[in-house]
N, C-alpha and C positions, 0 to 999 in steps of 0.2 A: 309572358316574360318581357321585360322592357328591352328595347333595342340597345345594342352595344354602344356605349359612349364612344368607343374607338372608331366605330363605323359612321356615327351620325352626328356628333356634336361639334359645331364650329362655326357659328354664325354671328352676324353683326350685332353689336351691342349698342345701347344708346350712347355710351360714353364715346368721345371723339377718338379717332385713330391718330396716332402720332404721324406727323408729316415726314415724308421721306425726301432726302436730298436727291437731286437729279442724277448725280454720278457718285456713287459711294462704293467703289470697288466691286462691281458686278463680276462674277466669274462666267466667262463666255466659252462656248464650245469651239474648238478648232474644227470648223466644218471642212469637208473635202468632197469634191465631185468625183463621180465615177471615173471620168477620163483622167483626172489628176492623180488618182490613186494608181491607175494602171501605169502611169508614167513615173510613179514614185514621188510625186510632189503633192504636199498638202497645201490647201488654200487657207490661209489664216483669215479669220473674220475681220482682222484689222489690216489696214495698210501699214507700210513701214513707217515707224515713228509714231503711229497713232495710239499704240497701247499706253504709252506714258501719259498722253494727253487725257485718256479716259480713266487712268488709274485702275485699270482692270487687269485681271490675271487670266491667261488662257490655260485650258486643260485639254490635253491631247484626246482626240476622238478615236474610237475603235468600232469595228463592225461586230454584229452578232455572229457567233459561230454555231448557234443552235438551230438555225432555220433549215436544217436538212430535213427533208420531208419524211424519210423513213424512220430514223431512230429518235426523233425529237422529243417524245414524251417518256421513253422507257426509264431513264434514270432521273426523272424530275417529278416523281409522283408525290412524295410527302414533304419531308424537310431535308433535302440532300445537302451534303457538305459543299461549301463554296469551292473546295478543291476541284470538284467535278463541275460545278455550275458557273464558276467565275468567268469562264470563256464566253458564256452566253449573255453576259451583262456588261454594258459599257462602263466607263469610268470618267464620264465627262458630263457637263451640263452647265446651266447658268444659275446664278443666285441673284437675289434682288438687293437693292440698296438697303442698308441697315438704319433703323431709326436711331438718331443720336441726340435726343433732346436732353438737356441738363435737368436734373431733378434734385430735390432736396436730398442731401446726402447724410442725414442724421440716421441714427440706428433704428428709430421707430418709423413705421410707415404712416403714422398719424401726422398730419400737417397742422401746426398750431397757428391760430390767427395772429396777425400783427396788430397791436393796439396803438392808436395814434400817440406819438410822443414817448412810447415805451418800447423797450426791447422785446423781441419775440419771446413768448412763453415756451419753455422747454421742459419736458416731462422729467421728474426727478429720477426716474429709472434711466433715462438717457444720460443724465449727469453722472450717475453711479457707474453706468457701463463705460462711459468715456474714461473715468478714473481707473477702472479695472484695466482697460486697454492700454492706458499710459504705463501701467506697471507690467504689462505682458506684451510688449511690442513685438517680440519674436514670434509669439503665437498669433498675434494679429496679422503679421506679415504672411505667415504660413497659411492662415485661414483665407486670406485674399488670393493666395496663389494655389488654390485648389477649386475644383468645381464638380458639380454633379449634373449628369444628364439622365433624365428619367423617361423611359417608356411610360405609357399611361395605363392602358387596359391590361389587367393581369399583374400590375405592379402597385399602382395607387388605388385603383378602383376595379370593380367587376361590373361592366356596363354602367349603370347609374347608381351602383351600390358602393359605399365606401369600404375600403380595406383599412381597418383602424390604425394599423401601423403607418399607413400612408399619411394620415392626418398628423400623427406625432412627428414624423420625419420633417414635414414642412414647418411645424412649430419650431423645431430645433434649428432648422436652416434659416428661419426668419428671425432668429434672435434669442430663442429660449435655450441658451447655452451659457457656459461660464463666462464668456467674453461679452455676452449681450450683442453679438455682431451677426450680421447677415452673411451667410456663406453662399457664394454664387451658385445658382442652379437654374437649369432650363428644362423644357419639356420637348421631347422629340418623338413624334408618333407618325405612323403610316396611315393614320385615319385621314379621311378626305370627304369632300362633297358639301361642305358648309364653310361659312366664314369663320375666321379666328375669334372675333370678339365675343359672339354668343357662346362659342365653345368654352372660352376662358371663363365667362360668367357662370356657365353651368358647372364647370370644374370647381370654381371658387366656392360655389354653394355646397357642392358635395363634400369637398375637402376642408371646408371651414377655414380656408386660407386664401389670401388674395393672390390671384394669378394674372399677370399682365400679358397682353398680346406681344409685348416686347421680349418676353422670355419663352415664347411658345412657337413651335414649328410643327406644322403638319405637312403631309406629303407634297401638296401643291403650293405651299407658302412661297418657296423660292421662285415659282413660275410667274410671280408678280412682275419680275424684271422683264419678262418677254413682251409685256405690253409696249415697251419702248421700241421694239424691233419689228413687230407684225401688226398690220392694220386690221385685216379681215381674217378671222380665225374660226375654225370649227371647234366647238367645245363639246366633248363627248362624256357621257357617264353621269351618275348621280341620280337622285330621286327628283322627279318632276323637272322643274326649271331652276333648282337651287344652284347648280354649277354655273348657269348663266348669270345668276346674281353674284356669285363669287368672281367671275370674270369681269363683270361690270365694276365691282368694288376695286379690283386690281387695276383698272384703268384701260382695259381693252376697248378699242374704239368701235369696232364693227363685229358683233358676235353672231355667229350662226350656230344653231343646234340642229340635230338630225330632223326633228319635227318640222322645222322651217323648210327643209329640202323636200320632205315627203309631201307636205302641203302644196308645194309648188308642182311636184311631179310624182303622183302616187305610184307610177309604174317603176320608179327607181327601186322600190322595196315591195315586190309583188306579194309577199306573204304577210305584210303588215296590215293589221286591221286598224284603220285610222278613224277614230271616233270624232263626233261633232265637237266634243270638248277639246280634243287635240287640235282640231282645225281652228277653233276659236282662240286658242292661246298661242298659236304659232305665228310666225312672221314670214310668209312666203315672199320671195322675190324671183326675178328671172336670173337663176344662177348660171344660165348659159352665157350670160354677159358679165359675170362677176368672177374675178380671180380670188380664190381663197389662198391666203399666204402660208398658213400652217395649220396642222391638226394637233389638238391638245386633249389628251384623255385625262380628265381631272379626277375621275372616280370610276368605280366599277360600272360596266355597261348593264343597263336594265333590259336591253333588247339586242342580243348578240347578232342576230341575222341582219337586222336593219343597219346597225352601226358598222358591222364589218363590210357590208355591201357598199355603203357610202364612203367609208374610208378607202377601200380598195379602188373604187371609182376615181377618187381624188388622187391617190398615189400613182395611178396609171394614166392620169389625164395630162393635158398640156398645161403645165404651170397652175394647177389647181382650178381649172375651169370645167365644170360638169358638162356632160354631153359631148366631150371631146376625148380622143384617145391619142396619146403622145406617140410620135414616131420612135422616140427614144425615151421610154418612161423613167430611165435612171437619171439622165442628165436633166430632165424637166421635172423631176419629182420634187414636191414640196416637203418640208421637214415635218416630222411627227414626234411628239413628246408624250411620255407617260409619267404620271405623277408618282408611281411606285411600282415595284415589281413582285410583290408577294404573290405566290402561286395559289395559296389556299388561305382561308380565314375561318376562324371558329364562329359558329352561329348557334341558334337554338337546335339545329339539326344535330344528331349524334355524331355525324361524320363531317369534317370541315368541308366547306363549299369552295368552288373555284373563285379566284379573285382576279385582279387586273393582270397579273403575270401570265395566267393561262390564256386570257384574251389576247395579250400581246404575242404569245407564242403561236397562237392560231393565225394571226395576221402575218407573222414572219414566215411561217410555213407556206401560206397561200402566195405571198409575194415571191418567195423563192421558186415555187412551182410554176408561177406564171411568167416570171422574168428570167429565171436562171441565176439571179444574183441575190446576195443577202441584203436585207433591209437595214439601212442605217437609221438609228433612232436614238433619242435621249431618254434615259430613265432616271427619275429622281427617287427620293425616299431612301430609307435604310435598305440595304447597306451601301448605297451608291456614294461615290466620293464627293460629288457636288454638295450633297446634303451636309456632309461633315465640314466641308469648307465653310458653308453657310453657318453652321452651328458655331464655329469658332468666332465668326463676326458677331453673332448674337450674344455669346458669352462675354466677349470683350465690351460690347455695348452695354450689357446689363451691369457689368462691374462698374462701368463709368456712371451709371445711373444710381447705384446704391452706395458707391464709395468715392465718386468723383475721380476714379482712376481707371482708365481703359485698359486694364491688365488682361492679357490672355494667359491663363494658367498653363503651365507646362503640360504636355500630353501625359507625362508620367504622373501628374497630380490630378488628372481628370478621370472621373469614374462614371461609366455608363451602367445603369441598372435596368435590366430587362428580363423578360420571361421567355423570349423566343430565340433559341440558339441560331436559327437560320437567318435572322435579320439583325436583332439587337447585338448579339455576341459577335457574329462575323464582322459586322461593320466596325464595332469598337476595336476588335483585335487588329483589323487591317489598317485602321487609322492610327493605332498606337496608344489608344486610351486603355485604361484598366477596365475590364469587363466583369460585371457582377451578375450572376444568374440567380433568379429567385424562383421558389417553388409555388408561387401563388397564381400562376397562369398556365401557359402552354407547357412549360417543362415540368415533368413529374418523374424524371428518370433517376438514375443512380447517383454516384458521387459527383459526376460531371457529364456533360454531353460528349459522346464519343467522337463525333465528327467535328464539332465546333466548341471546344472546351472554353469555359470562362477563365480568363487569365488571373483574375483576382479571387475567384472562388464561387462556390454555390452556397446560398443562404436561404433560410426558411422564409424570410420576408424582407421587405425593403428596409425596415428599421435595423435589422441585424447587419445588413450590408453597409448602410450608411454609418452606423456606429463603429464598425470594424475599420472602415476607411478613415474616419475622423480620428480614431485612436492612433492609426498608423501615421497620419500626417501631423497630429497635434499633441500626441503623447498618450500613453496608456491611462494616465490619470485624468484625462479630460472629462469634464462634467457636462452632462446633457440637460442642464437646467440652469437658469440664471438665479443666483442667490441675492435677492433684494431685501433680505431681512433687516438691513440697515436703513432701508427706505422708510421714513416716518409715515408715509401714506399707506404703504403695503405691509408694514411690520406685522408679523404674526401670520401672514398668509403663506400658503405652501403651494408649490407647483407639483402636480402629479405627472408622472411620466411612465410610459410603457417601456419597460426594460426587456 
């Protein structure tokens, strides 16, 4: 059985990445030291007056309340309600600058060549669509003021297999509708471990629709912004060295992975069997003379024992220097970031397997047991607030690219379509979006999820959810196909649609 696309696809493509402005409204955590919290004072990441200069937004930080050693796993076994779990997850983080390159704003995604001395060629369908839009200005305005946010696996695809309704949805949103207009939509997944460009390429091939990296967010995408703030980082998780490749693409200057540390000092992980191939592909240095500035868990750990040991050594060290033990491990602790917090994930095994969330809980419990205090950390991905703040920026940027209008649709007009109540639905509900739960993935329950009910409803598939939402926003008589029978080129052709 092919590996899940949600878990594995997201790598560099041959096409160039959109350049990012140096400062484009990053969201930064309001960090706090142990001593300042005891005194009731938070330490802002900015100096007074600096926030405006950066054009950034601060998000309040909080600590984990789940790192109590005794009961920490009992009520977190499968898919608990966020009512019980919310206290264990923070609501802060950082997001990266958003690409804002101007693009052709015509309805078709096809770029027509410019002929010397002649006006640019425009497709007749585009001309017809523009005429239709002139006559339906109120519907066009409504269409631009709505947006869809899609989970991927279980909604649009199953692993690398297409869900047919997913293909039809993207055709409609890319212009095969009565207005011939593109409806803003982005993709938001907790998948990780690879770069965005090849992931989009793979999805485009499966779904038979173009998907841009500028409308795609996976769990560690917002962590790109951290490259500006940390020089030497430990990157944990993922298959082989793929996460190191992701960090390099994100612009991190000095990247360390656990294998580099074990190659330098094998005694640091006494139960690790270190092969000749591991040694040949590692980059050992004298880490007793190097300060690691931050720890970043990009994807699921492939070696819990080694990764946990190295992370705990760093958290208890003097400012991230191995072979040292801090006199005050709280005040000298380096920051740690997790790309997402899912506890379990579906695999080929009949029972879901542990994911990054359980790895994090284990670390939190160890740290609490050893230090007596709770571990402060940043968690990204659904349902964390930073990811939704970032999604807003991506939606507005994408609207600018397809319509030359950087509109952020109202939250009441934004629809999250997902299959997992414990991440997709919780996050959308808490952020104020409409949540649509589909039965093509994780959720196979009754009328709605008991703990985390979808606010807009439960649907048999993504097409039913999107059509219902569009009829609500654009009218019950809205047509999900573009009628170009008047087009002399396409006259007589018909468009088939899955209803």
